[in-house]
MARVEXLO-182502 format. One record per residue (C-alpha): x, y, z; residue in three letters. Coordinates in pm, whole numbers, padded with zeros to 5 digits, always signed. Each point is the difference from the previous one (the first is absolute). Layout:
REM residues N
XYZALA;...
REM end
This chain:
REM residues 293
+06594+09976+02358MET;-00369-00109-00023ALA;-00037-00164-00367ILE;-00409+00016+00078ILE;-00152+00276+00199LYS;-00357+00100+00029THR;-00133+00316+00140GLU;-00366+00000+00118ASP;-00093-00247-00289LEU;-00367-00034-00041THR;-00172-00166-00295TYR;-00384+00000-00031ILE;-00188-00218-00238TYR;-00324+00146-00164GLY;+00041+00332+00168ASP;-00317+00211-00037GLY;-00206-00286-00070THR;-00225-00230+00203PRO;+00275-00260-00017PHE;+00267+00199+00162ARG;+00260-00197+00203LYS;+00305+00104+00159VAL;+00266-00248-00088ALA;+00312+00138+00163VAL;-00024+00279+00251GLU;+00264+00244+00115ASN;+00301-00254-00040VAL;+00337+00127+00120ASN;+00269-00250-00100LEU;+00366-00010-00072GLU;+00167-00321-00137ILE;+00386+00004-00011ASP;+00209-00134-00290GLU;+00092-00368+00016GLY;-00289-00103+00244GLU;-00200-00310-00067THR;-00355+00098+00129VAL;-00321-00222+00046GLY;-00332+00162-00049ILE;-00273-00159+00169ILE;-00378+00102+00068GLY;-00344-00167-00035HIS;-00163+00007-00323THR;-00134+00383-00055GLY;+00276+00142+00238SER;+00160+00213-00273GLY;+00315-00183-00051LYS;-00050-00067-00384SER;-00113+00355-00043THR;+00325+00109+00186LEU;+00238-00183-00199ILE;-00148+00155-00344GLN;+00097+00326+00121HIS;+00363-00089+00018PHE;+00043+00001-00386ASN;-00254+00251-00089GLY;-00277-00235-00102LEU;-00236+00190+00216LEU;+00006+00385+00062LYS;-00043+00103+00378PRO;-00350+00167+00073SER;+00208+00203+00235SER;+00353-00018+00135GLY;+00311-00130-00179SER;+00233-00278-00075VAL;+00387+00056-00056LEU;+00224-00271-00171ILE;+00348+00033+00054ASP;-00064+00376+00119GLY;-00188+00064-00308GLU;-00376+00118+00044LYS;-00234-00208-00228LEU;-00253+00215-00202TRP;+00163+00339+00056ASP;+00128-00011-00360ASP;-00169-00246-00224LYS;+00291-00003-00241SER;+00215-00156+00282LYS;-00255-00274+00089LEU;+00118-00259-00271ARG;+00373+00003+00123PRO;-00096-00022+00369VAL;-00256-00308-00074ARG;+00313-00171-00130PHE;+00152+00001+00343LYS;-00309-00190+00137VAL;-00063-00359-00129GLY;-00346-00127+00083LEU;-00095-00349-00066VAL;-00356-00075+00039PHE;-00172-00316+00124GLN;+00015-00297-00259TYR;+00229+00198-00223PRO;+00005-00274-00246GLU;-00346+00113-00125TYR;+00196+00314-00128GLN;+00233-00179-00248LEU;-00063+00051-00353PHE;+00319-00028-00213GLU;+00062-00261-00241GLU;+00327-00100+00209THR;+00119+00024+00342CYS;+00294+00199-00116TYR;-00237+00281-00155LYS;-00236-00006+00304ASP;+00306+00047+00242ILE;+00120+00268-00260ALA;-00316+00214+00018PHE;+00082+00191+00290GLY;+00369+00077-00075PRO;-00088+00095-00332LYS;-00249+00257+00084ASN;+00266+00162+00228MET;+00192+00091-00321GLY;+00289-00218+00054LEU;+00222-00138-00288ASP;-00030-00354-00118SER;+00318-00109+00160ALA;-00092+00122+00343GLU;-00364-00143-00053VAL;+00145-00342-00070ASP;+00247+00003+00293ARG;-00301+00086+00241ARG;-00209-00265-00166ILE;+00275-00284+00043LYS;+00103+00108+00336GLU;-00338+00019+00140THR;-00121-00355-00167ALA;+00291-00161+00183LYS;-00062+00167+00308MET;-00373-00133+00008VAL;+00093-00332-00131GLY;-00109+00014-00370ILE;+00247-00181-00216SER;+00136+00151-00322ALA;-00181-00269-00197ASP;-00337+00139+00143LEU;+00050+00336-00111LEU;-00083-00082-00348ASP;-00321-00186+00084LYS;-00338+00163+00029SER;-00094+00063+00357PRO;-00327-00171-00036PHE;+00199-00341-00047GLU;+00133+00031+00333LEU;-00118-00136+00357SER;-00200+00231+00219GLY;+00313+00050+00231GLY;+00222+00075-00291GLN;-00263+00247-00158LYS;+00025+00183+00332ARG;+00370+00033-00002ARG;+00005+00134-00344VAL;-00273+00261+00086ALA;+00218+00102+00339ILE;+00321-00008-00222ALA;-00162+00264-00223GLY;-00035+00235+00282VAL;+00339-00087+00155MET;+00160+00049-00341ALA;-00076+00393+00035MET;+00215+00012+00289GLU;-00225+00197+00224PRO;+00116+00143+00326LYS;-00323-00124+00161VAL;-00137-00347-00077LEU;-00378-00043+00109ILE;-00167-00349-00016LEU;-00362-00035+00067ASP;-00050-00371+00130GLU;+00274-00143-00211PRO;-00051-00355+00122ALA;-00368-00001-00030SER;-00153-00314-00163GLY;+00333-00203+00004LEU;+00057-00323+00154ASP;+00225-00006+00322PRO;+00329-00090-00242LYS;-00092+00298-00243GLY;-00065+00231+00273ARG;+00339-00062+00170ASP;+00169+00039-00328GLN;-00155+00323-00081ILE;+00079+00159+00347LEU;+00340-00132+00009GLY;+00085+00174-00347LEU;-00152+00314+00131ILE;+00227-00038+00305LYS;+00311-00069-00224GLU;-00082+00302-00214TYR;-00013+00224+00308HIS;+00317-00134+00152SER;+00178+00053-00348GLU;-00146+00332-00111LYS;-00040+00151+00369LYS;-00300+00203-00106ASN;-00326+00058+00152THR;-00264-00279+00001VAL;-00362+00002+00091LEU;-00190-00311+00043LEU;-00373-00009+00043VAL;-00127-00316+00107SER;-00278-00167+00229HIS;+00236-00277+00121SER;+00128+00121+00329MET;+00274-00284-00045GLU;+00120+00128-00329ASP;+00024+00355+00153ILE;+00187-00113+00313ALA;+00254-00188-00209LYS;+00089+00234-00251ASN;-00040+00364+00132VAL;+00200+00221+00251SER;-00303+00255+00045LYS;-00374-00031-00002ILE;-00248+00277-00114LEU;-00353-00058+00131VAL;-00292+00150-00139MET;-00337+00001+00180ASN;-00333+00190-00122LYS;+00193+00237-00264ALA;+00243+00091+00276LYS;+00369-00084+00079LEU;-00028-00198+00319PHE;+00366-00049+00040CYS;+00335-00032-00187TYR;+00284-00168+00209ASP;+00224-00290+00008SER;-00138-00363-00043THR;+00063-00095+00348GLN;-00162+00327+00141ALA;-00325-00043-00217VAL;-00040-00368+00088PHE;+00052+00076+00362HIS;-00350+00188-00039ARG;-00160-00330-00082ALA;-00319+00078+00202ALA;-00052+00313-00184GLU;+00046-00154-00333LEU;-00244-00267+00078GLU;-00271+00258+00121GLU;+00030+00159-00354MET;-00067-00340-00174GLY;+00372-00069-00081LEU;+00165-00336+00098ALA;+00351-00022+00128VAL;+00222-00296-00103PRO;-00095-00320+00150GLN;+00333-00048+00176ILE;-00041+00336+00157THR;-00357-00115+00151ARG;+00171-00330+00123VAL;+00269+00188+00192PHE;-00231+00266+00124ASN;-00206-00276+00154ARG;+00303-00166+00142LEU;+00091+00326+00177LYS;-00361+00012+00121ALA;+00074-00343+00159MET;+00291+00133+00193GLY;+00286-00125-00222VAL;+00296+00233+00016ASP;-00010+00150-00336ILE;+00095+00371-00018THR;+00057+00053-00381GLU;-00270+00036-00259ASP;-00002-00306-00228VAL;-00128+00036-00351TYR;+00192-00230-00225THR;+00055-00381+00040THR;+00362+00025-00038LYS;+00030+00237+00296PHE;-00236-00220+00195ALA;+00217-00299-00054LYS;+00308+00176+00129GLU;-00180+00136+00300LEU;-00148-00336+00084LEU;+00345-00163-00004LEU;+00135+00268+00211LYS;-00273-00062+00263LEU;+00050-00373-00007LEU;+00367+00044+00031ALA;-00031+00220+00303LYS;-00252-00238+00150LYS;+00225-00290-00052LYS;+00286+00193+00128PHE;-00177+00108+00318SER;-00111-00359+00066ARG;+00363-00083-00017GLY;+00087+00243+00255ILE;-00294-00139+00240GLU;+00139-00362-00071THR;+00358+00085+00115ASP;
REM end
C-alpha cells in the first residue's frame, strides 16, 4: 500500500496576482511504505514545495494528497494526527533548537502528541542513543554543542515522534566530509532499524546514489520520473540536459563505455565500481592465461 499518494497535485504561488507561479503541476505519485527515496531537481523545480504537501504545511491549489490512505484537508480536525505520521526535517534544522536542554528539545514533538511522561522519556533516550547523543549531553544546552551534534539533536526531535515517513531536506548541508558521512550513516541505520519510509532531498548525486533505492526527479514543476536508482541514473544524458549532474563515477564509466570498454551495467557508486573493475581485471587476466597456455 502507498504510504504517500498524490492525485493531480497542483500548487500555485500568488494565484490571481502578477506574481503567479506554478510550483507543482499535476503530480501523480505513489510511494510505498518502507522505501528510501531520493528527491532531486534543479533550483525552482518544485521539490521543496512538493515535500511540504506531504505533512500538510501547504494546501494544494487543486488535486489531493493521501497519507497512509487518509486524504489531507478533507477534514481539518483529522489534519493534526495525520501530520504526526510525516516528520519533516528542514535544511539547517539546528537553527530551530530553542529549549534549555537537549532533553527538552527532543521531547517537544512527543509531548505535543499527548504521550505520557514515561513514553516521552523512552523515546528521547532511545532516539538520542540512535543518533549518537550520549546521556550526559541530554542535560546540556543544545547551544553548547558542536554544529554536528546540534544537527543530531534536531533530527532526533523529529525521529522521536516515530513518524511513518521521515523527510530530510539537505540533512548533510554545510557539514565537513566526516560530519556528512556520520549524518547520512545514522539516517541509513535509522531506516534499517525502523523499516519506515525515508525521503532524502539532496543536491549531491553521490549522497543520493549511496543511500536510496528509488529516485524522484522534479523538473519545471512537473514529475519527470520516479524509478529505481539504477534506472534513473541510466538516463544520465536527460538529467544533464535539465541541469542535473550524475555521480562522478557514473560519468567516468559512461566515458569508458563510449571508449569501447566492455561495461554493460550502470555504475553509480564507487563501491560497485570497484567490484566491477576487479571482475573486469580478473576476466582479462584469465583470458590472457588461456592465450599463454
